Every structure is written in structure tokens, then in C-alpha cells.
C-alpha positions as CSV (number, residue, x, y, z in Angstrom):
1,M,39.8,37.7,31.8
2,N,41.9,37.7,34.9
3,P,45.6,38.1,33.9
4,D,46.7,36.2,37.1
5,R,44.4,33.2,36.4
6,Y,47.2,30.6,36.4
7,K,49.0,31.7,39.6
8,N,46.9,29.8,42.1
9,M,45.7,26.8,40.1
10,Q,47.7,23.5,40.4
11,Y,48.4,21.5,37.2
12,R,49.1,17.8,37.0
13,R,50.6,15.7,34.3
14,S,48.1,13.2,32.7
15,G,49.9,9.9,33.0
16,K,53.1,9.9,31.0
17,S,51.8,12.3,28.4
18,G,52.9,15.9,27.9
19,L,49.4,17.1,28.8
20,L,48.9,19.1,32.0
21,L,45.4,19.3,33.4
22,P,44.2,21.6,36.2
23,A,43.7,19.8,39.6
24,I,40.1,20.8,39.4
25,S,38.1,20.8,36.1
26,L,34.6,21.9,35.3
27,G,32.0,19.3,34.1
28,L,29.0,20.4,32.2
29,W,26.9,17.2,32.8
30,H,24.3,19.2,34.8
31,N,23.2,22.8,34.9
32,F,24.2,23.7,31.3
33,G,21.3,22.4,29.3
34,Y,18.2,24.1,27.9
35,V,16.3,23.3,31.1
36,D,18.8,25.5,33.0
37,L,19.5,29.3,33.1
38,F,22.0,30.1,30.4
39,E,23.5,33.1,32.1
40,N,24.2,31.1,35.2
41,G,26.2,28.6,33.2
42,R,27.9,31.4,31.3
43,E,29.0,33.0,34.6
44,M,30.4,29.6,35.9
45,V,32.4,29.0,32.8
46,H,33.8,32.6,32.9
47,R,34.7,32.3,36.6
48,A,36.2,28.9,36.2
49,F,38.6,30.1,33.5
50,D,39.4,33.2,35.6
51,M,40.5,30.8,38.4
52,G,42.8,28.8,36.1
53,I,40.5,26.0,35.3
54,T,41.4,25.2,31.8
55,Q,39.5,21.9,31.2
56,F,35.8,21.9,30.3
57,D,34.2,18.5,30.1
58,L,31.3,17.8,27.9
59,A,29.6,14.9,26.1
60,N,27.2,14.6,23.2
61,N,24.2,13.7,25.5
62,Y,24.7,16.3,28.2
63,G,21.8,18.6,28.8
64,P,18.9,17.9,29.0
65,P,17.9,17.7,26.3
66,P,20.9,15.9,24.8
67,G,23.2,18.2,22.8
68,S,22.1,21.3,24.6
69,A,25.1,21.6,26.9
70,E,27.4,21.6,23.9
71,E,25.3,24.1,22.1
72,N,25.2,26.5,25.1
73,F,29.0,26.0,25.6
74,G,29.4,26.8,21.9
75,K,27.6,30.1,22.3
76,I,29.9,31.0,25.3
77,M,33.0,30.1,23.2
78,K,31.8,32.1,20.2
79,F,30.9,35.3,22.0
80,D,33.2,35.3,25.0
81,L,36.2,32.9,24.8
82,K,37.1,32.4,21.2
83,A,40.3,34.3,21.6
84,Y,41.4,32.0,24.4
85,R,40.8,28.7,22.6
86,D,44.5,27.7,22.7
87,E,44.5,28.1,26.5
88,M,41.6,25.6,27.0
89,I,41.1,21.9,27.1
90,I,37.7,21.1,25.7
91,T,36.5,17.5,25.7
92,T,33.6,15.6,24.5
93,K,32.4,12.0,24.4
94,A,30.2,9.5,22.6
95,G,28.9,6.2,23.8
96,Y,25.4,6.6,25.3
97,L,22.1,6.9,23.4
98,M,22.0,10.1,21.3
99,W,19.7,9.5,18.4
100,P,17.2,6.8,17.3
101,G,18.2,3.8,15.2
102,P,21.1,1.4,15.2
103,Y,23.8,4.1,14.7
104,G,23.2,6.5,17.7
105,D,24.5,4.5,20.6
106,W,27.4,2.4,22.0
107,G,30.8,2.2,20.3
108,S,30.8,1.6,16.6
109,R,33.0,3.6,14.3
110,K,29.9,4.9,12.5
111,Y,28.5,6.3,15.8
112,L,31.6,7.7,17.3
113,I,32.8,9.6,14.2
114,A,29.3,10.9,13.3
115,S,28.8,12.0,16.9
116,L,32.1,13.8,17.0
117,N,31.2,15.7,13.8
118,Q,27.9,16.7,15.4
119,S,29.6,17.8,18.6
120,L,32.1,20.0,16.7
121,K,29.2,21.6,14.8
122,R,27.2,22.2,18.0
123,M,30.2,23.9,19.7
124,G,31.5,25.7,16.6
125,L,34.9,24.2,17.0
126,D,37.5,22.8,14.5
127,Y,38.7,20.2,17.1
128,V,38.3,19.0,20.6
129,D,41.3,18.4,22.8
130,I,40.2,15.0,24.1
131,F,37.6,12.7,22.5
132,Y,36.4,9.9,24.7
133,S,34.7,6.6,24.1
134,H,32.1,7.1,26.8
135,R,31.6,3.5,27.7
136,Y,32.8,0.0,26.8
137,D,30.6,-1.7,24.2
138,P,30.6,-5.4,24.6
139,N,29.1,-6.0,21.2
140,T,31.7,-4.0,19.2
141,P,35.3,-5.1,18.8
142,L,37.6,-2.9,20.9
143,E,39.8,-2.6,17.8
144,E,36.9,-0.9,16.0
145,T,36.1,1.5,18.8
146,M,39.8,2.4,19.5
147,G,40.3,2.7,15.7
148,A,37.6,5.4,15.7
149,L,39.5,7.3,18.4
150,D,42.7,6.9,16.4
151,F,41.0,8.2,13.3
152,A,39.6,11.2,15.2
153,V,43.1,12.2,16.4
154,K,44.9,11.5,13.1
155,S,42.2,13.5,11.2
156,G,42.8,16.5,13.4
157,K,39.3,16.5,14.9
158,A,40.8,15.6,18.3
159,L,44.2,16.1,19.8
160,Y,44.1,13.2,22.3
161,A,42.1,10.0,22.8
162,G,40.5,9.0,26.1
163,I,38.1,6.4,27.5
164,S,35.5,6.6,30.2
165,N,33.8,4.1,32.4
166,Y,35.8,1.0,31.2
167,P,36.3,-2.0,33.5
168,P,40.0,-2.7,34.3
169,D,40.6,-5.6,31.9
170,K,39.0,-3.7,29.0
171,A,40.8,-0.5,29.9
172,R,44.1,-2.3,29.7
173,E,43.2,-3.9,26.4
174,A,42.1,-0.5,25.0
175,F,45.4,1.2,26.1
176,T,47.4,-1.6,24.3
177,I,45.4,-1.2,21.1
178,L,45.7,2.6,21.1
179,K,49.4,2.4,21.8
180,E,49.9,0.0,18.9
181,L,48.0,2.4,16.6
182,G,50.3,5.2,17.6
183,T,47.7,7.2,19.5
184,P,48.3,6.4,23.1
185,C,45.4,7.0,25.5
186,V,46.1,10.0,27.8
187,V,43.3,9.7,30.3
188,H,40.6,7.4,31.7
189,Q,37.6,9.2,33.1
190,I,36.0,7.2,36.0
191,K,33.5,7.6,38.8
192,Y,35.4,7.9,42.1
193,S,34.6,9.4,45.5
194,M,34.7,8.5,49.1
195,F,31.5,6.6,48.5
196,V,32.7,4.9,45.3
197,R,36.0,3.1,45.9
198,E,35.9,0.4,43.2
199,P,38.8,2.0,41.2
200,E,41.2,1.4,44.1
201,K,40.9,-2.4,43.7
202,E,42.5,-2.7,40.3
203,L,41.9,0.2,37.9
204,F,44.4,2.6,39.5
205,D,47.1,-0.1,39.1
206,V,46.2,-0.4,35.4
207,H,46.6,3.3,35.0
208,S,50.0,3.3,36.6
209,D,51.2,0.4,34.6
210,E,50.1,1.9,31.3
211,G,51.0,5.6,32.1
212,V,47.5,6.8,31.7
213,G,46.0,9.8,33.7
214,C,42.8,9.7,35.7
215,V,39.9,12.1,35.6
216,A,37.6,11.5,38.6
217,F,34.0,12.5,38.1
218,S,31.2,12.7,40.7
219,P,33.7,13.5,43.5
220,L,30.8,14.7,45.8
221,A,28.6,11.7,44.9
222,Q,26.1,13.9,43.2
223,G,26.1,16.3,46.2
224,L,25.9,13.8,49.0
225,L,29.4,14.6,50.1
226,S,28.5,18.2,50.9
227,D,26.4,20.1,53.5
228,K,23.5,20.2,51.1
229,Y,21.6,17.3,52.5
230,L,22.5,17.5,56.2
231,N,19.1,18.9,57.1
232,G,16.9,17.3,54.4
233,I,16.5,17.7,50.7
234,P,16.5,21.3,49.5
235,E,13.9,22.4,46.9
236,H,16.3,23.0,44.1
237,S,18.9,20.3,44.8
238,R,19.7,17.4,42.4
239,A,17.8,15.0,44.6
240,A,14.7,17.1,44.2
241,K,14.8,17.2,40.4
242,S,12.7,14.6,38.5
243,H,15.3,14.5,35.7
244,G,18.4,14.1,37.9
245,F,20.5,11.0,38.5
246,L,20.5,11.4,42.3
247,Q,17.2,10.2,43.7
248,K,15.7,10.9,47.2
249,E,16.1,7.3,48.2
250,A,19.9,7.5,48.0
251,V,20.2,10.3,50.6
252,A,18.9,8.8,53.8
253,P,21.0,5.6,54.1
254,T,24.3,7.5,54.1
255,L,23.3,10.6,56.1
256,Y,24.9,9.6,59.3
257,K,28.2,9.0,57.5
258,V,27.9,12.4,55.9
259,K,27.4,14.1,59.2
260,A,30.4,12.3,60.7
261,L,32.6,13.3,57.8
262,N,31.2,16.9,58.0
263,E,32.4,17.1,61.6
264,L,35.9,16.0,60.6
265,A,35.9,18.6,57.7
266,Q,35.0,21.3,60.1
267,Q,37.9,20.3,62.4
268,R,40.2,20.7,59.3
269,G,38.7,24.2,58.6
270,Q,37.0,23.0,55.4
271,S,33.5,22.3,54.2
272,L,32.7,18.7,53.6
273,A,32.8,19.2,49.8
274,Q,36.2,20.8,50.1
275,M,37.5,17.9,52.1
276,A,36.0,15.3,49.7
277,I,37.8,17.0,46.8
278,A,41.1,17.4,48.8
279,W,40.9,13.7,49.8
280,Q,40.9,12.7,46.1
281,L,43.8,15.1,45.2
282,Y,45.8,13.6,48.2
283,D,46.1,10.5,46.0
284,N,48.6,11.3,43.2
285,R,47.0,8.7,41.0
286,V,44.1,11.2,40.4
287,T,45.1,13.7,37.7
288,T,42.1,16.0,38.0
289,V,38.8,16.1,39.9
290,L,35.9,17.0,37.7
291,V,33.3,19.1,39.6
292,G,29.8,19.9,38.6
293,T,28.5,23.1,40.1
294,S,25.2,25.0,40.1
295,S,26.5,28.4,41.0
296,V,29.6,30.6,40.9
297,K,29.8,30.5,44.7
298,Q,29.7,26.7,44.7
299,L,32.5,26.6,42.1
300,E,34.6,29.0,44.2
301,D,34.0,27.0,47.3
302,N,35.2,23.8,45.5
303,V,38.3,25.4,44.2
304,E,39.2,26.5,47.8
305,A,39.8,22.8,48.5
306,L,43.3,23.4,46.9
307,N,44.2,25.4,50.0
308,N,44.6,22.2,52.0
309,T,45.1,18.9,50.3
310,S,47.3,17.3,52.9
311,F,46.0,14.9,55.5
312,S,47.5,13.4,58.7
313,Q,47.5,9.7,59.0
314,E,45.0,10.1,61.9
315,E,42.6,12.0,59.6
316,I,42.9,9.3,56.9
317,D,42.3,6.6,59.4
318,K,39.3,8.5,60.7
319,I,37.8,8.8,57.2
320,E,38.3,5.1,56.6
321,S,36.6,4.2,59.8
322,I,33.6,6.3,59.0
323,L,33.3,5.0,55.4
324,S,33.6,1.4,56.6
325,L,30.4,1.7,58.7
326,P,27.4,-0.1,57.1
327,S,24.7,2.0,55.4
328,I,21.4,2.2,57.2
329,E,18.6,0.5,55.4
330,T,15.4,2.6,55.1
331,K,11.9,1.4,54.5
332,S,10.2,2.5,51.3
């Protein structure tokens, strides 16, 4: 491993906790399952750690198939990174469908604790650093879901509790419950990008009020905020995959905005992806940006965003003017 790996990475405090997270973290939502090339994922994890990325974000259902990303990551830990465990932040989540029957989905204590035990087994770990409730469950009392996170921490199976994808009112309620249990929530993982601005309306204020950090995922809007789709849909891109979350229909309506943003990024001496990541880090309410990459080169390019995270007011205004333009409706 690179002995100078911490020199160029920036670290930010997660809310009011003692936990520092790298400004850029690596997500294993895509490209680390059994449908993907193992050696490619292995190289990305190695390179990420070499560049000072200490947080590796997983969930029970990441793959595909579900569970395979954790199993592959577990192999990397066992054979390559076991000696560095105390230098790493490894996270996992439970909340989406994982196995059949009434106990393999949502937010019950039964599901969360069973899932955590399975995740630890798949990864070959004694504990994870952050265990998340992956989504709010309207049919389970928040006291039960948060109680499961509290149990996970107090049993030593997780060091910190987190939530993901919670609406503002339920996030605030969850933070209050965890605080009363003596296991304060350290981070809320949310979808946020230039194309997804909803957290700015209320959620960021909730985080600030409660002293909770923010992990922003999908910063590139599944690759839309990059140069990948400027000239169509590449054969091996996410939009071209049948099992991906980004479908072809989502690309065309925003393409003219993407091209305008790309021109501004070039004027800044950055790629569009780098500018999109830098734009998020310009806001100190974002603790870390969670990137999902398909190659070592893409990972390295994303990390280069840290070379310029400042924006002039003119640039900010220009970005806002581009984003405020209506999307173009396309005929199916």
C-alpha cells in the first residue's frame, strides 16, 4: 500500500461526531457483483485505499445478485486488506428486499439484525463501522427500527448508526430516538446531485440542527453528469445495461443541460464529472461524496475533483441558470 496515501485526501467531520470521513468515498452499489469482473473491482478498491479513500460503502442487496458485492469485498479484505482493517470505514445497510417471506425486507428488528449478521458473515468481519437503516418503513414503529440500530452498536456489531433515504420529518424523529437511546446517528445517506436538489429544501437544515453528517450518493446522476453520454449511449454504460437503474429514456431530456454544464467545466479546467463532485463539496453540509466507478481510471479522475473545489459566484450563478432550464420532453 502507498505509505503517502493520506497526504492528498481531505477528511471532513461527520456532523458533531468524532468520525472523520474522506471527502470522496467509494460505493460498491454497481460493478462489484458476480455479474462483474472481480479483478476490476479488486483493483478499484486497492487504488481507492492507496489514494486515501478510507470509506467503502456496501449494502446487503448490492450486486447483482444480492449479497455478491459483500462477498467479493470480503474476499478482498481477507486476502489483501486484512492488516489495514483499523484504517478503514466499512459500512453496510438493510432495508430493501433481500430474501423471501415477511422477514427479509423493510425495517423490523428481526430483519435488520438478521441481515447484519449475514452481512458480517459474507464479508468475514467482526463488525462494520456504520450500520444503516436503508429506508424508512412506514409500517414499523421508528422506535423499533432505531432500537435495532442501537442494539447493533451496543452489541459491538457496528460502531456507529446511520440512516439512508429518510424524509426530513422522519429523519428528525429518528435522530431524536437514537439520541435518547444513547447511540446518536452520525450520518444520513441521501441522493443528491445537480439534478436532484430536494435535500436543499429542508433536509440539510435538519442535519445541521441535529449535528448529523451527510453522505451524498449518485453525485453524477448515474453517469448523466459526465461526458459519457454527450455523444449517445456507449455500449457498456449503465444506461445500456438491462439490470441497471439508469434507463435510456432518462438520458435524452437532460442532454442539452449536460452539454452546457460540460462547457463550463472545461472553462474551469475540469471534466464535467469533476465539476459535479466539486460542486457538492463546495457545500460544507456535505460530509463526503460517494462515487461509484467502473474502472481505476474513472476513480482517479473523480478524485482529481479535489484539486479545485472552489467556485466563483459567477460560476455558481451560471450553474443555477443552466439547471433551472426546463427538461426537453421526448417522444417514446
